[in-house]
C-alpha positions in Angstrom: 20.4 19.2 26.1 19.5 22.6 25.7 17.9 25.1 28.6 16.3 27.2 26.1 12.5 27.8 27.4 9.5 29.2 25.7 9.2 32.9 27.0 5.5 33.1 27.2 5.5 30.6 30.1 8.1 33.4 31.9 5.8 36.3 32.4 8.5 38.0 34.8 11.2 37.8 32.5 13.0 34.6 31.0 15.7 33.5 33.3 18.7 33.6 31.0 18.0 36.8 29.5 21.3 38.3 30.2 22.7 35.4 28.0 20.5 36.5 25.6 21.6 39.9 25.5 25.1 38.8 25.9 25.3 36.9 22.6 23.3 39.6 20.5 26.0 42.2 21.6 28.5 39.6 21.0 26.8 39.0 17.1 26.9 42.9 16.8 30.7 43.4 17.8 31.4 40.6 15.1 29.7 42.8 12.5 31.1 45.9 13.4 34.7 44.4 13.8 34.2 43.0 10.6 33.2 45.9 8.7 36.0 48.2 10.7 39.0 46.1 9.9 38.0 44.7 6.2 38.1 48.6 5.5 41.8 48.9 7.0 42.9 45.9 5.7 42.1 46.5 1.9 45.5 47.7 0.6 47.4 44.7 2.3 44.6 42.5 0.5 45.6 43.9 -2.8 49.0 43.9 -2.5 48.7 40.0 -1.0 47.0 38.8 -4.4 48.4 41.5 -6.8 44.7 42.5 -7.4 43.4 45.2 -9.1 41.5 48.3 -7.8 38.0 46.6 -7.8 39.3 44.1 -5.6 39.1 46.7 -2.8 35.6 47.7 -3.8 34.3 44.1 -3.9 35.9 42.8 -0.4 33.5 45.7 1.1 30.7 46.2 -1.1 30.4 42.3 -1.6 29.5 41.9 2.0 27.3 44.9 2.5 25.3 44.1 -0.8 24.7 40.5 0.6 23.7 41.8 3.8 20.9 44.2 2.6 19.7 41.3 0.2 19.4 39.1 3.0 17.8 41.4 5.3 14.9 41.9 2.9 13.8 37.9 3.2 15.5 37.4 6.7 12.5 38.7 9.1 9.9 37.3 7.2 11.8 33.9 7.5 12.4 34.2 11.1 8.8 34.5 11.9 8.2 31.4 9.4 11.2 29.1 10.7 11.8 30.6 13.9 14.1 33.4 15.5 16.2 30.9 17.4 17.2 28.7 14.8 17.9 31.3 12.4 19.9 33.1 14.9 22.1 30.2 15.4 22.4 29.2 11.6 23.3 32.6 11.0 26.0 32.9 14.0 27.4 29.6 12.9 27.8 30.3 9.5 29.0 33.7 9.9 32.1 32.1 12.1 32.8 29.7 9.4 32.6 32.1 6.7 34.9 34.3 8.5 37.4 31.3 8.6 37.3 30.8 5.2 37.9 34.6 4.6 41.2 34.0 6.6 42.0 30.9 4.3 41.0 32.3 0.8 43.7 31.3 -1.6 42.4 34.0 -4.4 40.9 37.4 -4.5 37.8 35.7 -6.1 37.3 33.3 -3.5 37.8 35.9 -0.7 34.8 38.1 -2.5 32.8 34.7 -2.4 33.7 34.1 1.3 32.6 37.7 2.1 29.3 37.6 0.2 28.5 34.6 2.3 29.5 36.2 5.2 27.0 39.0 4.2 24.4 36.5 3.7 24.6 34.7 7.3 25.1 38.2 8.9 21.5 38.9 7.6 20.3 35.9 9.1 21.9 36.2 12.4 21.4 39.8 13.3 17.7 41.0 12.8 16.6 38.3 15.1 18.9 39.0 17.9 16.9 42.2 19.3 13.5 40.6 18.9 14.6 37.7 21.6 16.0 40.3 23.5 12.8 42.3 23.6 10.9 38.8 24.2 13.5 37.8 27.0 13.1 41.0 29.4 10.5 42.4 31.1 9.3 45.5 30.0 10.5 47.6 33.2 14.1 46.1 32.7 14.5 46.3 29.0 15.9 50.0 28.9 18.5 49.2 31.6 19.3 46.0 29.6 20.5 48.0 26.7 22.7 50.6 28.9 25.9 48.6 28.4 25.4 48.2 24.7 26.3 51.5 23.7 29.7 51.5 25.7 30.7 48.2 24.4 30.0 48.8 20.5 31.8 52.1 21.3 34.7 50.3 22.4 34.8 48.0 19.8 34.5 50.7 17.4 37.8 52.3 18.7 39.6 49.0 19.5 39.0 47.5 16.0 41.3 49.9 13.8 44.1 49.5 16.3 43.7 45.7 16.7 43.5 45.4 12.9 46.2 47.4 12.3 48.5 45.2 15.0 47.6 42.0 13.6 48.3 42.8 10.0 51.7 44.4 10.8 52.7 41.5 13.4 52.3 39.3 10.1 52.2 36.0 12.4 53.4 33.3 10.7 53.3 35.2 7.5 49.4 35.3 7.7 49.5 39.3 7.3 45.7 40.5 6.9 44.4 36.8 7.4 44.4 37.3 11.1 41.6 40.0 10.8 39.1 37.5 10.1 40.0 35.0 12.4 39.3 37.5 15.0 35.4 36.2 14.8 36.3 32.9 15.0 36.5 32.4 19.1 33.9 34.9 19.5 31.7 33.0 17.1 32.2 29.6 18.6 31.3 30.5 21.9 28.7 32.7 21.0 27.1 29.8 19.0 27.3 27.6 22.0 25.8 29.8 24.3 22.8 30.9 21.6 21.9 27.1 21.5 22.0 26.5 25.2 20.1 29.5 26.1 18.4 31.4 23.6 14.4 31.3 24.1 12.1 29.5 21.9 9.9 31.8 20.3 6.8 30.5 19.0 6.7 30.8 15.4 3.9 33.0 13.4 1.9 30.6 11.6 0.4 33.0 9.3 3.8 34.1 8.0 4.3 33.9 4.6 7.1 34.9 1.8 6.8 36.4 -1.3 9.3 34.6 -3.8 8.7 36.9 -6.7 9.3 40.1 -4.8 12.5 38.6 -3.1 13.9 37.7 -6.2 13.0 40.9 -7.9 14.6 43.2 -5.5 17.7 40.9 -4.9 18.5 40.7 -8.7 17.9 44.6 -9.1 20.4 45.1 -6.4 23.2 43.3 -8.0 22.3 44.4 -11.4 22.9 47.9 -10.1 26.1 47.3 -7.9 28.3 45.4 -10.5 28.3 47.2 -13.4 29.1 50.4 -11.1 32.2 48.4 -9.6 33.2 46.6 -12.8 32.7 49.3 -15.3 35.4 51.2 -15.0 38.1 48.6 -15.5 35.9 47.5 -18.3 35.8 50.7 -20.1 32.4 51.1 -19.8 30.8 48.9 -22.6 27.3 49.4 -23.7 25.9 46.1 -21.3 27.1 48.1 -18.1 24.7 51.2 -18.9 22.3 48.4 -20.0 22.3 46.5 -16.8 21.9 50.0 -14.8 18.8 50.6 -16.9 17.8 47.1 -16.5 18.2 47.7 -12.6 15.8 50.5 -12.6 13.1 48.4 -14.6 13.4 45.6 -12.1 13.1 48.1 -9.2 9.9 49.2 -11.0 8.7 45.6 -11.3 9.4 45.2 -7.7 7.2 47.9 -6.6 4.2 46.8 -8.7 4.7 43.4 -7.6 4.3 44.4 -3.9 1.2 46.4 -4.6 -0.6 43.2 -5.9 1.1 40.6 -3.6 -0.9 39.4 -0.4 2.4 38.9 1.4 4.4 41.8 0.3 8.0 41.9 1.3 7.7 45.6 2.2 4.2 47.3 3.2 3.3 48.9 0.1 1.7 51.8 2.5 5.3 52.7 3.5 5.8 54.2 -0.1 3.2 56.7 0.2 4.4 57.8 3.4 6.2 61.4 2.9 8.3 61.3 6.1 9.3 57.7 5.7 10.4 58.4 1.8 12.4 61.4 3.2 14.0 59.2 5.8 15.0 56.8 3.1 16.8 59.7 1.2 18.4 60.7 4.5 19.7 57.6 5.2 20.8 56.5 1.7 22.7 59.8 0.6 24.3 59.8 4.6 25.5 56.1 4.0 26.7 56.6 0.5 28.8 59.2 1.6 30.0 57.8 5.0 31.0 54.3 3.6 32.5 55.6 0.5 34.6 58.4 2.0 36.1 55.7 4.8 37.3 53.4 2.0 39.1 56.7 0.3 40.4 57.9 3.8 41.9 54.6 4.3 43.3 54.2 0.8 44.6 57.6 0.9 46.7 57.0 4.3 48.0 53.6 3.4 48.7 54.1 -0.5 49.0 57.8 -0.5 50.9 58.7 2.4 52.5 55.2 2.8 51.1 55.0 6.3 51.7 51.3 7.7 48.5 49.6 8.7 48.9 50.1 12.4 49.9 53.8 11.6 46.9 54.0 9.7 44.5 52.5 12.2 45.8 54.6 14.9 45.3 57.7 12.7 41.6 56.6 12.3 41.1 55.9 16.0 39.7 59.9 16.6 37.2 59.3 14.0 35.7 56.2 16.0 36.1 57.8 19.3 34.2 60.9 18.0 31.3 58.5 16.8 31.5 56.6 20.2 31.1 60.2 22.0 28.6 61.5 19.7 26.3 58.4 19.8 26.7 58.4 23.5 25.7 62.2 23.9 22.6 61.8 21.5 21.2 58.6 22.9 21.2 59.6 26.4 20.1 63.0 26.2 20.2 65.2 23.2 18.1 63.0 20.9 15.5 62.5 23.2 15.3 66.4 24.1 15.7 67.7 20.6 14.7 65.2 18.2 15.6 66.1 14.7 17.4 69.1 15.2 20.0 66.8 16.5 20.5 65.3 13.1 20.7 68.8 11.7 23.4 69.4 13.9 25.2 66.2 13.4 25.3 66.9 9.7 26.8 70.2 10.2 29.6 69.1 12.3 30.4 66.0 10.1 30.2 68.7 7.0 32.8 70.8 8.9 34.8 67.9 9.7 35.0 66.5 6.2 35.8 69.9 4.8 38.7 70.2 7.3 40.2 67.0 6.2 39.9 67.8 2.8 41.8 70.9 3.3 44.1 69.0 5.5 45.1 66.8 2.6 48.7 67.0 1.4 52.0 64.8 0.6 53.2 65.8 3.9 50.4 65.7 6.1 50.9 63.5 9.3 48.4 61.6 11.8 48.5 64.8 14.0 47.1 66.8 11.2 44.2 64.8 10.5 43.2 64.3 14.1 40.9 67.3 14.8 39.3 66.7 11.7 38.5 63.0 11.9 37.5 63.8 15.5 34.9 66.6 14.3 33.6 64.1 11.8 33.3 61.0 13.7 31.3 63.2 16.6 29.0 64.7 14.0 28.1 61.0 12.5 27.8 59.7 16.1 25.2 62.5 16.8 22.9 60.9 13.9 23.6 57.2 14.4 21.7 56.9 17.8 18.3 58.7 17.3 18.1 58.4 13.6 16.1 55.0 13.0 13.4 56.0 15.8 12.7 59.6 14.4 12.3 58.0 11.1 10.2 55.4 12.4 8.0 57.8 14.4 5.8 58.9 11.3 4.6 55.2 10.9 1.8 53.2 12.3 2.3 50.5 14.9 1.7 47.9 12.4 4.3 49.3 9.9 7.1 49.9 12.5 8.5 46.0 12.0 8.4 46.2 8.4 10.0 49.8 8.4 12.7 49.1 10.6 13.6 46.2 8.6 13.7 48.2 5.6 16.0 50.9 7.2 18.3 48.4 8.1 18.4 46.9 4.4 18.7 50.3 2.7 21.5 51.3 5.3 23.7 48.1 4.0 22.6 48.6 0.4 23.6 52.3 0.2 26.9 51.6 1.9 27.6 49.1 -0.8 26.6 51.8 -3.4 28.9 54.4 -1.6 31.8 52.0 -2.1 31.0 51.2 -5.4 30.3 54.8 -6.8 32.7 56.9 -4.3 35.4 54.3 -5.1 35.0 54.2 -8.8 34.8 57.8 -9.1 38.0 58.2 -7.2 39.8 55.4 -8.9 38.6 57.4 -12.4 40.1 60.7 -11.1 43.3 58.9 -9.6 45.6 58.6 -12.6 44.8 62.2 -13.9 44.9 64.0 -10.7 47.0 62.1 -7.8 46.4 61.2 -4.4 45.8 64.4 -3.0 43.4 65.9 -5.3 41.3 63.3 -5.7 41.0 62.7 -2.1 40.2 66.3 -1.5 37.6 66.0 -4.1 35.8 63.1 -2.6 35.8 64.9 0.6 33.8 67.8 -1.2 31.4 65.1 -2.9 30.7 63.8 0.6 30.0 67.0 2.2 27.4 67.7 -0.9 25.9 64.3 0.2 25.7 65.5 3.7 23.9 68.9 2.3 21.4 66.6 0.8 20.5 64.6 3.9 20.2 68.0 5.6 17.4 69.2 3.5 15.9 65.3 3.3 15.8 65.7 7.5 13.0 68.5 7.2 10.7 65.8 6.1 11.0 63.8 9.1 9.3 63.9 12.3 10.1 66.2 15.1 10.6 63.5 17.7 11.6 59.9 18.0 9.3 57.1 18.4 9.0 56.4 22.4 9.9 53.2 24.0 11.7 51.6 20.8 14.9 50.1 21.7 17.2 49.3 19.1 
């Protein structure tokens, strides 16, 4: 029998609230590890299946695209069906999809299971923090989030090392498959704790879904990403350009549908908010650059320089460590004090680090050659992570914050997939003509250009973050 209780019967705080925080952190660690290890494992997966270059892009983009699409309707579905059952189904499904990824017999089935992982992740993650807020009294909420940053930072640092060790270990000939099975024990324990201890938050009787808007934005997103990934391999036939143009039309129809809908997926007033639109542009250019360049750096280290997975994982540790340090610094002191200026500083530092990485790229460069550049790039990126959402949301009315936060999460994931699709395709287009070093160096310059675009967009953002909004 479940011990879950209705939080409104416990005004001083839900008695199992620390179990709630633990299981929500476990869910976020699963998602973080999954993204980190899949990036590192890309070359090993390709060799295992003898697959083409687009397989690497789909293993990453399939997950993030499905996550972004799922997020669009997940929050509304949580209000309608209940956050507790949505979280439990999401965690159980994510765990089973992780197991299936490790058992995938072909590249096509692996991509399918990665898409399922992304969809279940979108069902799981948005509801966790909502239940944390419901479970903790106001004066205890900030304290509850204190361990979140260090744990996520540790997971980001350990993830590449663990992935490299498991792939090189090749236990029972499993190779890269073990990296997906990391989630299985975490997910099984987490799902059991969730079933036993998550609070029963009352459903919202007024909640409604917008089927037309949801379908339009899903089809539009898929119609944009698919030709960007597949077009180069197929020689860019006419239908790929037609599909990209069609996706833009569908996004336009989605916008029109939202204005007319009585229960829109996205609050229409958000699109009239200049600072919020600037925030979306900032988010888009930054994560296109970050996710795309991460793929290329891992490809260069393993395929261009011939590093083993563990060697590549250790080489990327300074990057993850820099992110953890930067996020801790901006979240604890710099972000609340300096607001938008921290974003500008982070972009300058990240751009310097990426330019440094581009200059360091050579046929003979080793781990220590890249270490300072990756540490600086990670630190600059970390400065941006902690305050970014709160600063963007500061320009919204209170009734727009929930929808705005969900949209920011969806755009972050979608642009991550877009970055893998676009930068990966451009890189593979250049590779046969210019080689590993030159192609990787040019991607570094493209990344710096994206950071410059984000820098300009940041001037549209509010000066200070929204107060008392834990993430």
